[in-house]
C-alpha positions in Angstrom: 84.0 93.1 121.9 83.3 96.8 122.4 83.2 98.1 118.6 83.5 95.9 115.4 82.9 96.4 111.9 81.2 93.4 110.3 79.8 92.4 106.9 76.3 91.0 107.4 72.6 91.7 106.8 71.7 94.0 109.5 68.0 92.5 109.8 69.8 89.2 110.8 72.2 90.7 113.5 71.2 89.4 116.9 71.7 92.6 119.2 69.6 94.6 121.7 68.7 97.2 118.9 69.6 97.8 115.3 69.6 101.2 113.8 67.4 102.0 110.9 68.7 104.7 108.3 65.0 106.1 108.0 63.5 108.7 106.0 61.6 111.5 107.9 58.3 109.9 107.8 59.5 106.7 109.2 57.2 104.8 107.1 59.6 102.9 105.1 61.5 103.4 102.0 64.3 101.9 99.9 67.7 100.3 100.9 68.2 99.5 104.7 64.9 101.3 105.6 62.9 99.3 103.3 64.7 95.9 104.3 64.1 96.6 108.0 60.3 97.2 107.6 59.8 94.2 105.4 61.7 92.1 107.9 60.0 93.4 110.9 56.5 93.1 109.7 53.3 95.2 109.5 53.2 95.9 113.4 56.5 98.1 112.8 54.6 100.4 110.4 51.6 100.7 112.7 54.0 102.0 115.5 55.8 104.2 113.3 52.5 105.9 112.1 51.9 107.0 115.8 55.4 108.5 116.0 54.8 111.6 113.6 57.9 111.4 111.9 61.5 112.3 112.8 63.8 115.3 112.1 67.1 115.0 110.5 69.7 114.0 113.2 67.3 113.0 115.7 66.3 109.3 116.7 63.2 107.5 117.8 62.7 103.9 119.2 60.3 101.2 118.3 60.1 97.5 119.1 61.8 95.1 116.7 58.8 92.8 116.2 59.9 90.0 113.7 63.6 90.9 113.8 66.2 89.2 116.1 66.8 92.7 117.6 64.4 93.7 120.6 64.3 97.3 119.4 64.8 99.4 116.3 66.3 102.9 116.7 65.2 105.0 113.8 67.4 108.1 112.8 67.2 110.3 109.7 70.5 111.0 108.3 71.1 114.1 106.0 71.1 114.2 102.3 74.6 115.1 101.0 74.7 118.5 99.3 78.4 119.1 98.9 79.1 119.5 102.6 77.6 123.2 102.7 74.5 122.5 104.7 75.6 121.1 108.0 75.7 117.7 106.8 78.5 116.4 108.9 77.2 117.8 112.2 73.7 116.2 111.4 75.2 112.9 110.5 77.2 113.1 113.9 73.9 113.8 115.6 72.5 110.6 114.2 75.0 108.5 115.9 74.9 110.5 119.3 71.3 110.6 119.5 70.8 106.8 118.7 73.6 105.8 121.3 72.0 108.1 123.8 68.5 106.3 123.4 70.3 102.9 123.6 71.8 103.9 126.9 68.5 105.3 128.2 67.0 102.1 127.5 69.9 100.3 129.2 70.8 98.3 126.1 74.0 96.4 126.0 74.5 96.0 122.3 73.6 97.9 119.2 74.1 97.7 115.4 74.4 100.7 113.0 74.5 100.8 109.2 76.6 103.3 107.6 74.1 106.0 107.8 73.4 108.4 104.8 76.0 106.5 102.7 73.4 104.9 100.2 70.6 106.8 98.6 71.6 110.0 100.5 75.0 110.2 98.7 77.1 111.1 101.8 80.7 110.1 100.8 81.5 106.8 102.2 84.9 107.6 103.7 83.5 110.8 105.4 80.4 109.0 106.6 82.9 106.2 108.1 85.1 108.8 109.9 82.0 110.3 111.4 80.7 107.0 112.6 83.9 105.8 114.1 84.6 109.2 115.9 81.1 109.3 117.5 81.0 105.6 118.5 84.7 105.7 119.8 83.9 108.9 121.9 80.7 107.0 123.4 82.7 104.0 124.3 85.2 106.0 126.1 82.5 106.8 128.7 80.3 103.9 128.2 80.2 100.1 128.2 78.3 98.8 125.1 78.9 96.4 122.3 78.5 98.3 119.1 78.7 97.0 115.5 79.0 98.9 112.2 77.4 96.5 109.7 78.1 96.8 106.1 76.4 94.4 103.6 79.2 94.2 100.9 82.5 95.9 100.4 81.0 98.5 98.1 79.1 99.8 101.1 82.3 100.8 102.9 85.4 102.8 101.7 88.5 103.8 103.4 89.6 107.2 102.1 91.6 106.9 99.0 94.4 109.1 100.4 95.1 106.8 103.4 94.8 103.7 101.3 97.5 105.3 99.0 99.7 106.2 101.8 99.6 102.7 103.2 100.6 101.2 99.6 103.2 104.0 99.3 104.7 103.1 102.8 105.0 99.4 101.6 106.5 100.3 98.6 109.1 102.8 100.1 110.1 100.6 103.1 109.7 97.0 102.1 111.4 97.3 98.8 114.5 99.3 100.1 114.9 97.3 103.4 114.7 93.7 102.1 116.7 92.0 99.3 114.5 89.2 98.1 111.3 90.7 96.7 107.9 89.5 95.9 105.2 91.4 94.4 101.5 90.8 95.2 98.6 92.3 93.5 95.8 93.6 95.6 92.6 94.5 93.8 90.5 96.9 95.3 87.1 96.0 93.6 85.1 99.2 94.6 87.6 101.4 92.9 88.7 99.0 90.1 92.4 99.7 91.0 95.2 97.2 91.3 97.5 98.0 94.2 100.9 96.3 93.9 102.6 95.5 97.3 106.4 94.4 97.2 107.8 92.8 100.1 110.1 89.9 101.0 111.6 87.7 103.4 115.3 88.5 103.9 116.1 91.3 106.1 119.2 93.6 105.8 121.4 93.9 108.9 120.6 97.8 109.0 117.0 97.4 108.0 115.4 97.8 111.7 117.6 99.8 114.2 116.8 98.9 117.8 118.2 100.1 121.2 120.1 97.4 123.1 118.6 98.5 126.4 115.1 98.2 125.1 115.6 94.6 124.4 117.7 93.3 127.4 116.1 95.3 130.3 113.3 93.5 132.1 114.0 90.5 130.0 112.5 88.0 132.5 109.2 89.8 132.4 106.0 88.1 131.3 103.6 89.9 129.0 101.4 90.8 131.8 104.2 92.0 134.1 105.6 94.3 131.2 102.2 95.5 130.3 101.4 96.7 133.8 104.9 98.0 134.5 104.4 100.4 131.3 100.9 101.3 132.5 102.4 102.4 135.8 105.2 104.2 134.3 102.8 106.2 132.1 100.6 106.8 135.1 97.5 105.5 133.1 94.2 104.5 134.4 93.2 100.6 133.6 89.9 101.7 132.1 91.4 104.1 129.8 93.8 101.5 128.6 91.4 98.7 127.7 89.0 101.2 126.2 91.5 102.7 123.9 92.6 99.3 123.0 89.0 98.3 122.1 89.0 95.3 124.4 86.5 94.0 126.9 86.9 94.7 130.4 86.6 91.0 131.3 89.5 90.1 129.0 91.7 93.0 130.5 90.9 91.7 134.0 92.3 88.1 133.1 95.4 89.6 131.8 95.7 91.6 135.0 95.1 88.6 137.4 97.1 86.0 135.6 100.8 87.0 135.1 101.3 84.3 132.7 98.3 85.0 130.4 99.0 84.6 126.7 96.9 87.2 124.6 96.3 86.8 121.0 98.5 88.9 118.7 95.6 91.2 117.9 95.1 92.0 121.5 98.8 92.5 122.2 98.8 95.0 119.4 95.8 96.7 120.4 97.4 97.3 123.9 100.6 98.6 122.3 98.4 101.0 120.3 96.6 102.1 123.4 100.0 102.8 125.2 101.2 104.7 122.2 104.3 102.7 122.1 106.8 103.1 119.4 107.9 100.4 117.0 110.9 99.3 119.1 108.6 99.2 122.3 105.8 97.5 120.5 108.1 94.7 119.2 109.4 94.1 122.7 106.0 93.8 124.0 104.9 91.7 121.3 107.9 89.2 121.9 106.8 88.8 125.6 103.5 87.3 124.2 105.5 85.2 121.8 104.9 87.1 118.6 106.8 89.2 116.2 106.0 91.5 113.2 106.2 89.7 109.9 107.3 91.0 106.6 105.0 89.0 104.6 101.8 89.6 106.4 99.5 92.4 105.3 98.0 92.6 108.8 101.4 93.3 110.4 102.3 95.6 107.5 99.2 97.8 107.9 99.5 97.9 111.8 103.4 98.8 111.6 102.5 101.5 109.0 100.1 103.3 111.6 102.7 102.9 114.4 105.5 104.2 112.3 103.4 107.3 111.4 102.3 107.9 115.0 98.7 107.0 114.4 97.4 105.5 117.5 93.6 105.6 117.1 92.4 101.9 117.2 89.3 102.7 115.3 91.2 104.3 112.3 93.6 101.4 112.2 90.7 98.9 112.2 89.2 100.8 109.3 92.4 100.1 107.3 92.6 96.4 108.4 88.9 95.9 107.4 89.5 97.6 103.9 92.5 95.2 103.4 90.3 92.2 104.5 92.1 91.7 107.7 91.0 90.9 111.3 90.6 93.8 113.6 92.7 94.7 116.6 91.4 94.3 120.0 88.0 92.6 119.5 
């Protein structure tokens, strides 16, 4: 599982290293910083006292002591001052330098909090975008299991703009395209907003137009055969495909070596996203795995929204899925 957003207490996550959103003294404080110091014990404070503090954007490493994690990587995030003091670049440095330390120490797994999004007041949606961009960029060149740990839903927020666009997509497409409607209220607690989704179960004849050739060509292929035919046709490298799909190399190897391998729906869709398939091509690949898009499943609707809008960044899609309480793609 290369990268996954999870809800948990970061002090309880079993990884090689957790990241502490520290203050510049490294001597403990409130929020995540204080919780990590309390859980790790007094020996952590003693080691931190010898480090001489840390500059904003930089990172230093200590032992994990009483934590399940072997190490703690301490990084100092920027205080949000309206975006006029290089805050975004400094926050990106926090992730880059923490990951570089993890790589230097040959760690295989690391867990981050959403740095600077608490007491330092960095807007959560901006902080999330930066975290995903830096982690995603690192994983394209490196193998490591990375977790973004949020304690509760209020610790995390998809941008309101994207949230509203997904809701609008559902209203405009699933109300018009289907003629038996049902309305479901989705309540987003962190914004106290009721989002009403209308969708249904009876499809009009003209709702989804498909090319006949896309359906009948290569009809005898298995999922694996179709997948690797597309990879060859697009002249893509295997590593780029599985990394962009956010799936493990071992899982990808199983699919390659077993032409009858049946992936999960999340894996099949992740590979379709990695290959930048359009909606018809995605449905064909899904069919070979024994799946189809549902008009009554929020997971399917959110994924379909991104494909229709040519958004093929797996981490952006997983942001949206997490915010709608859905399982992620790939992992």
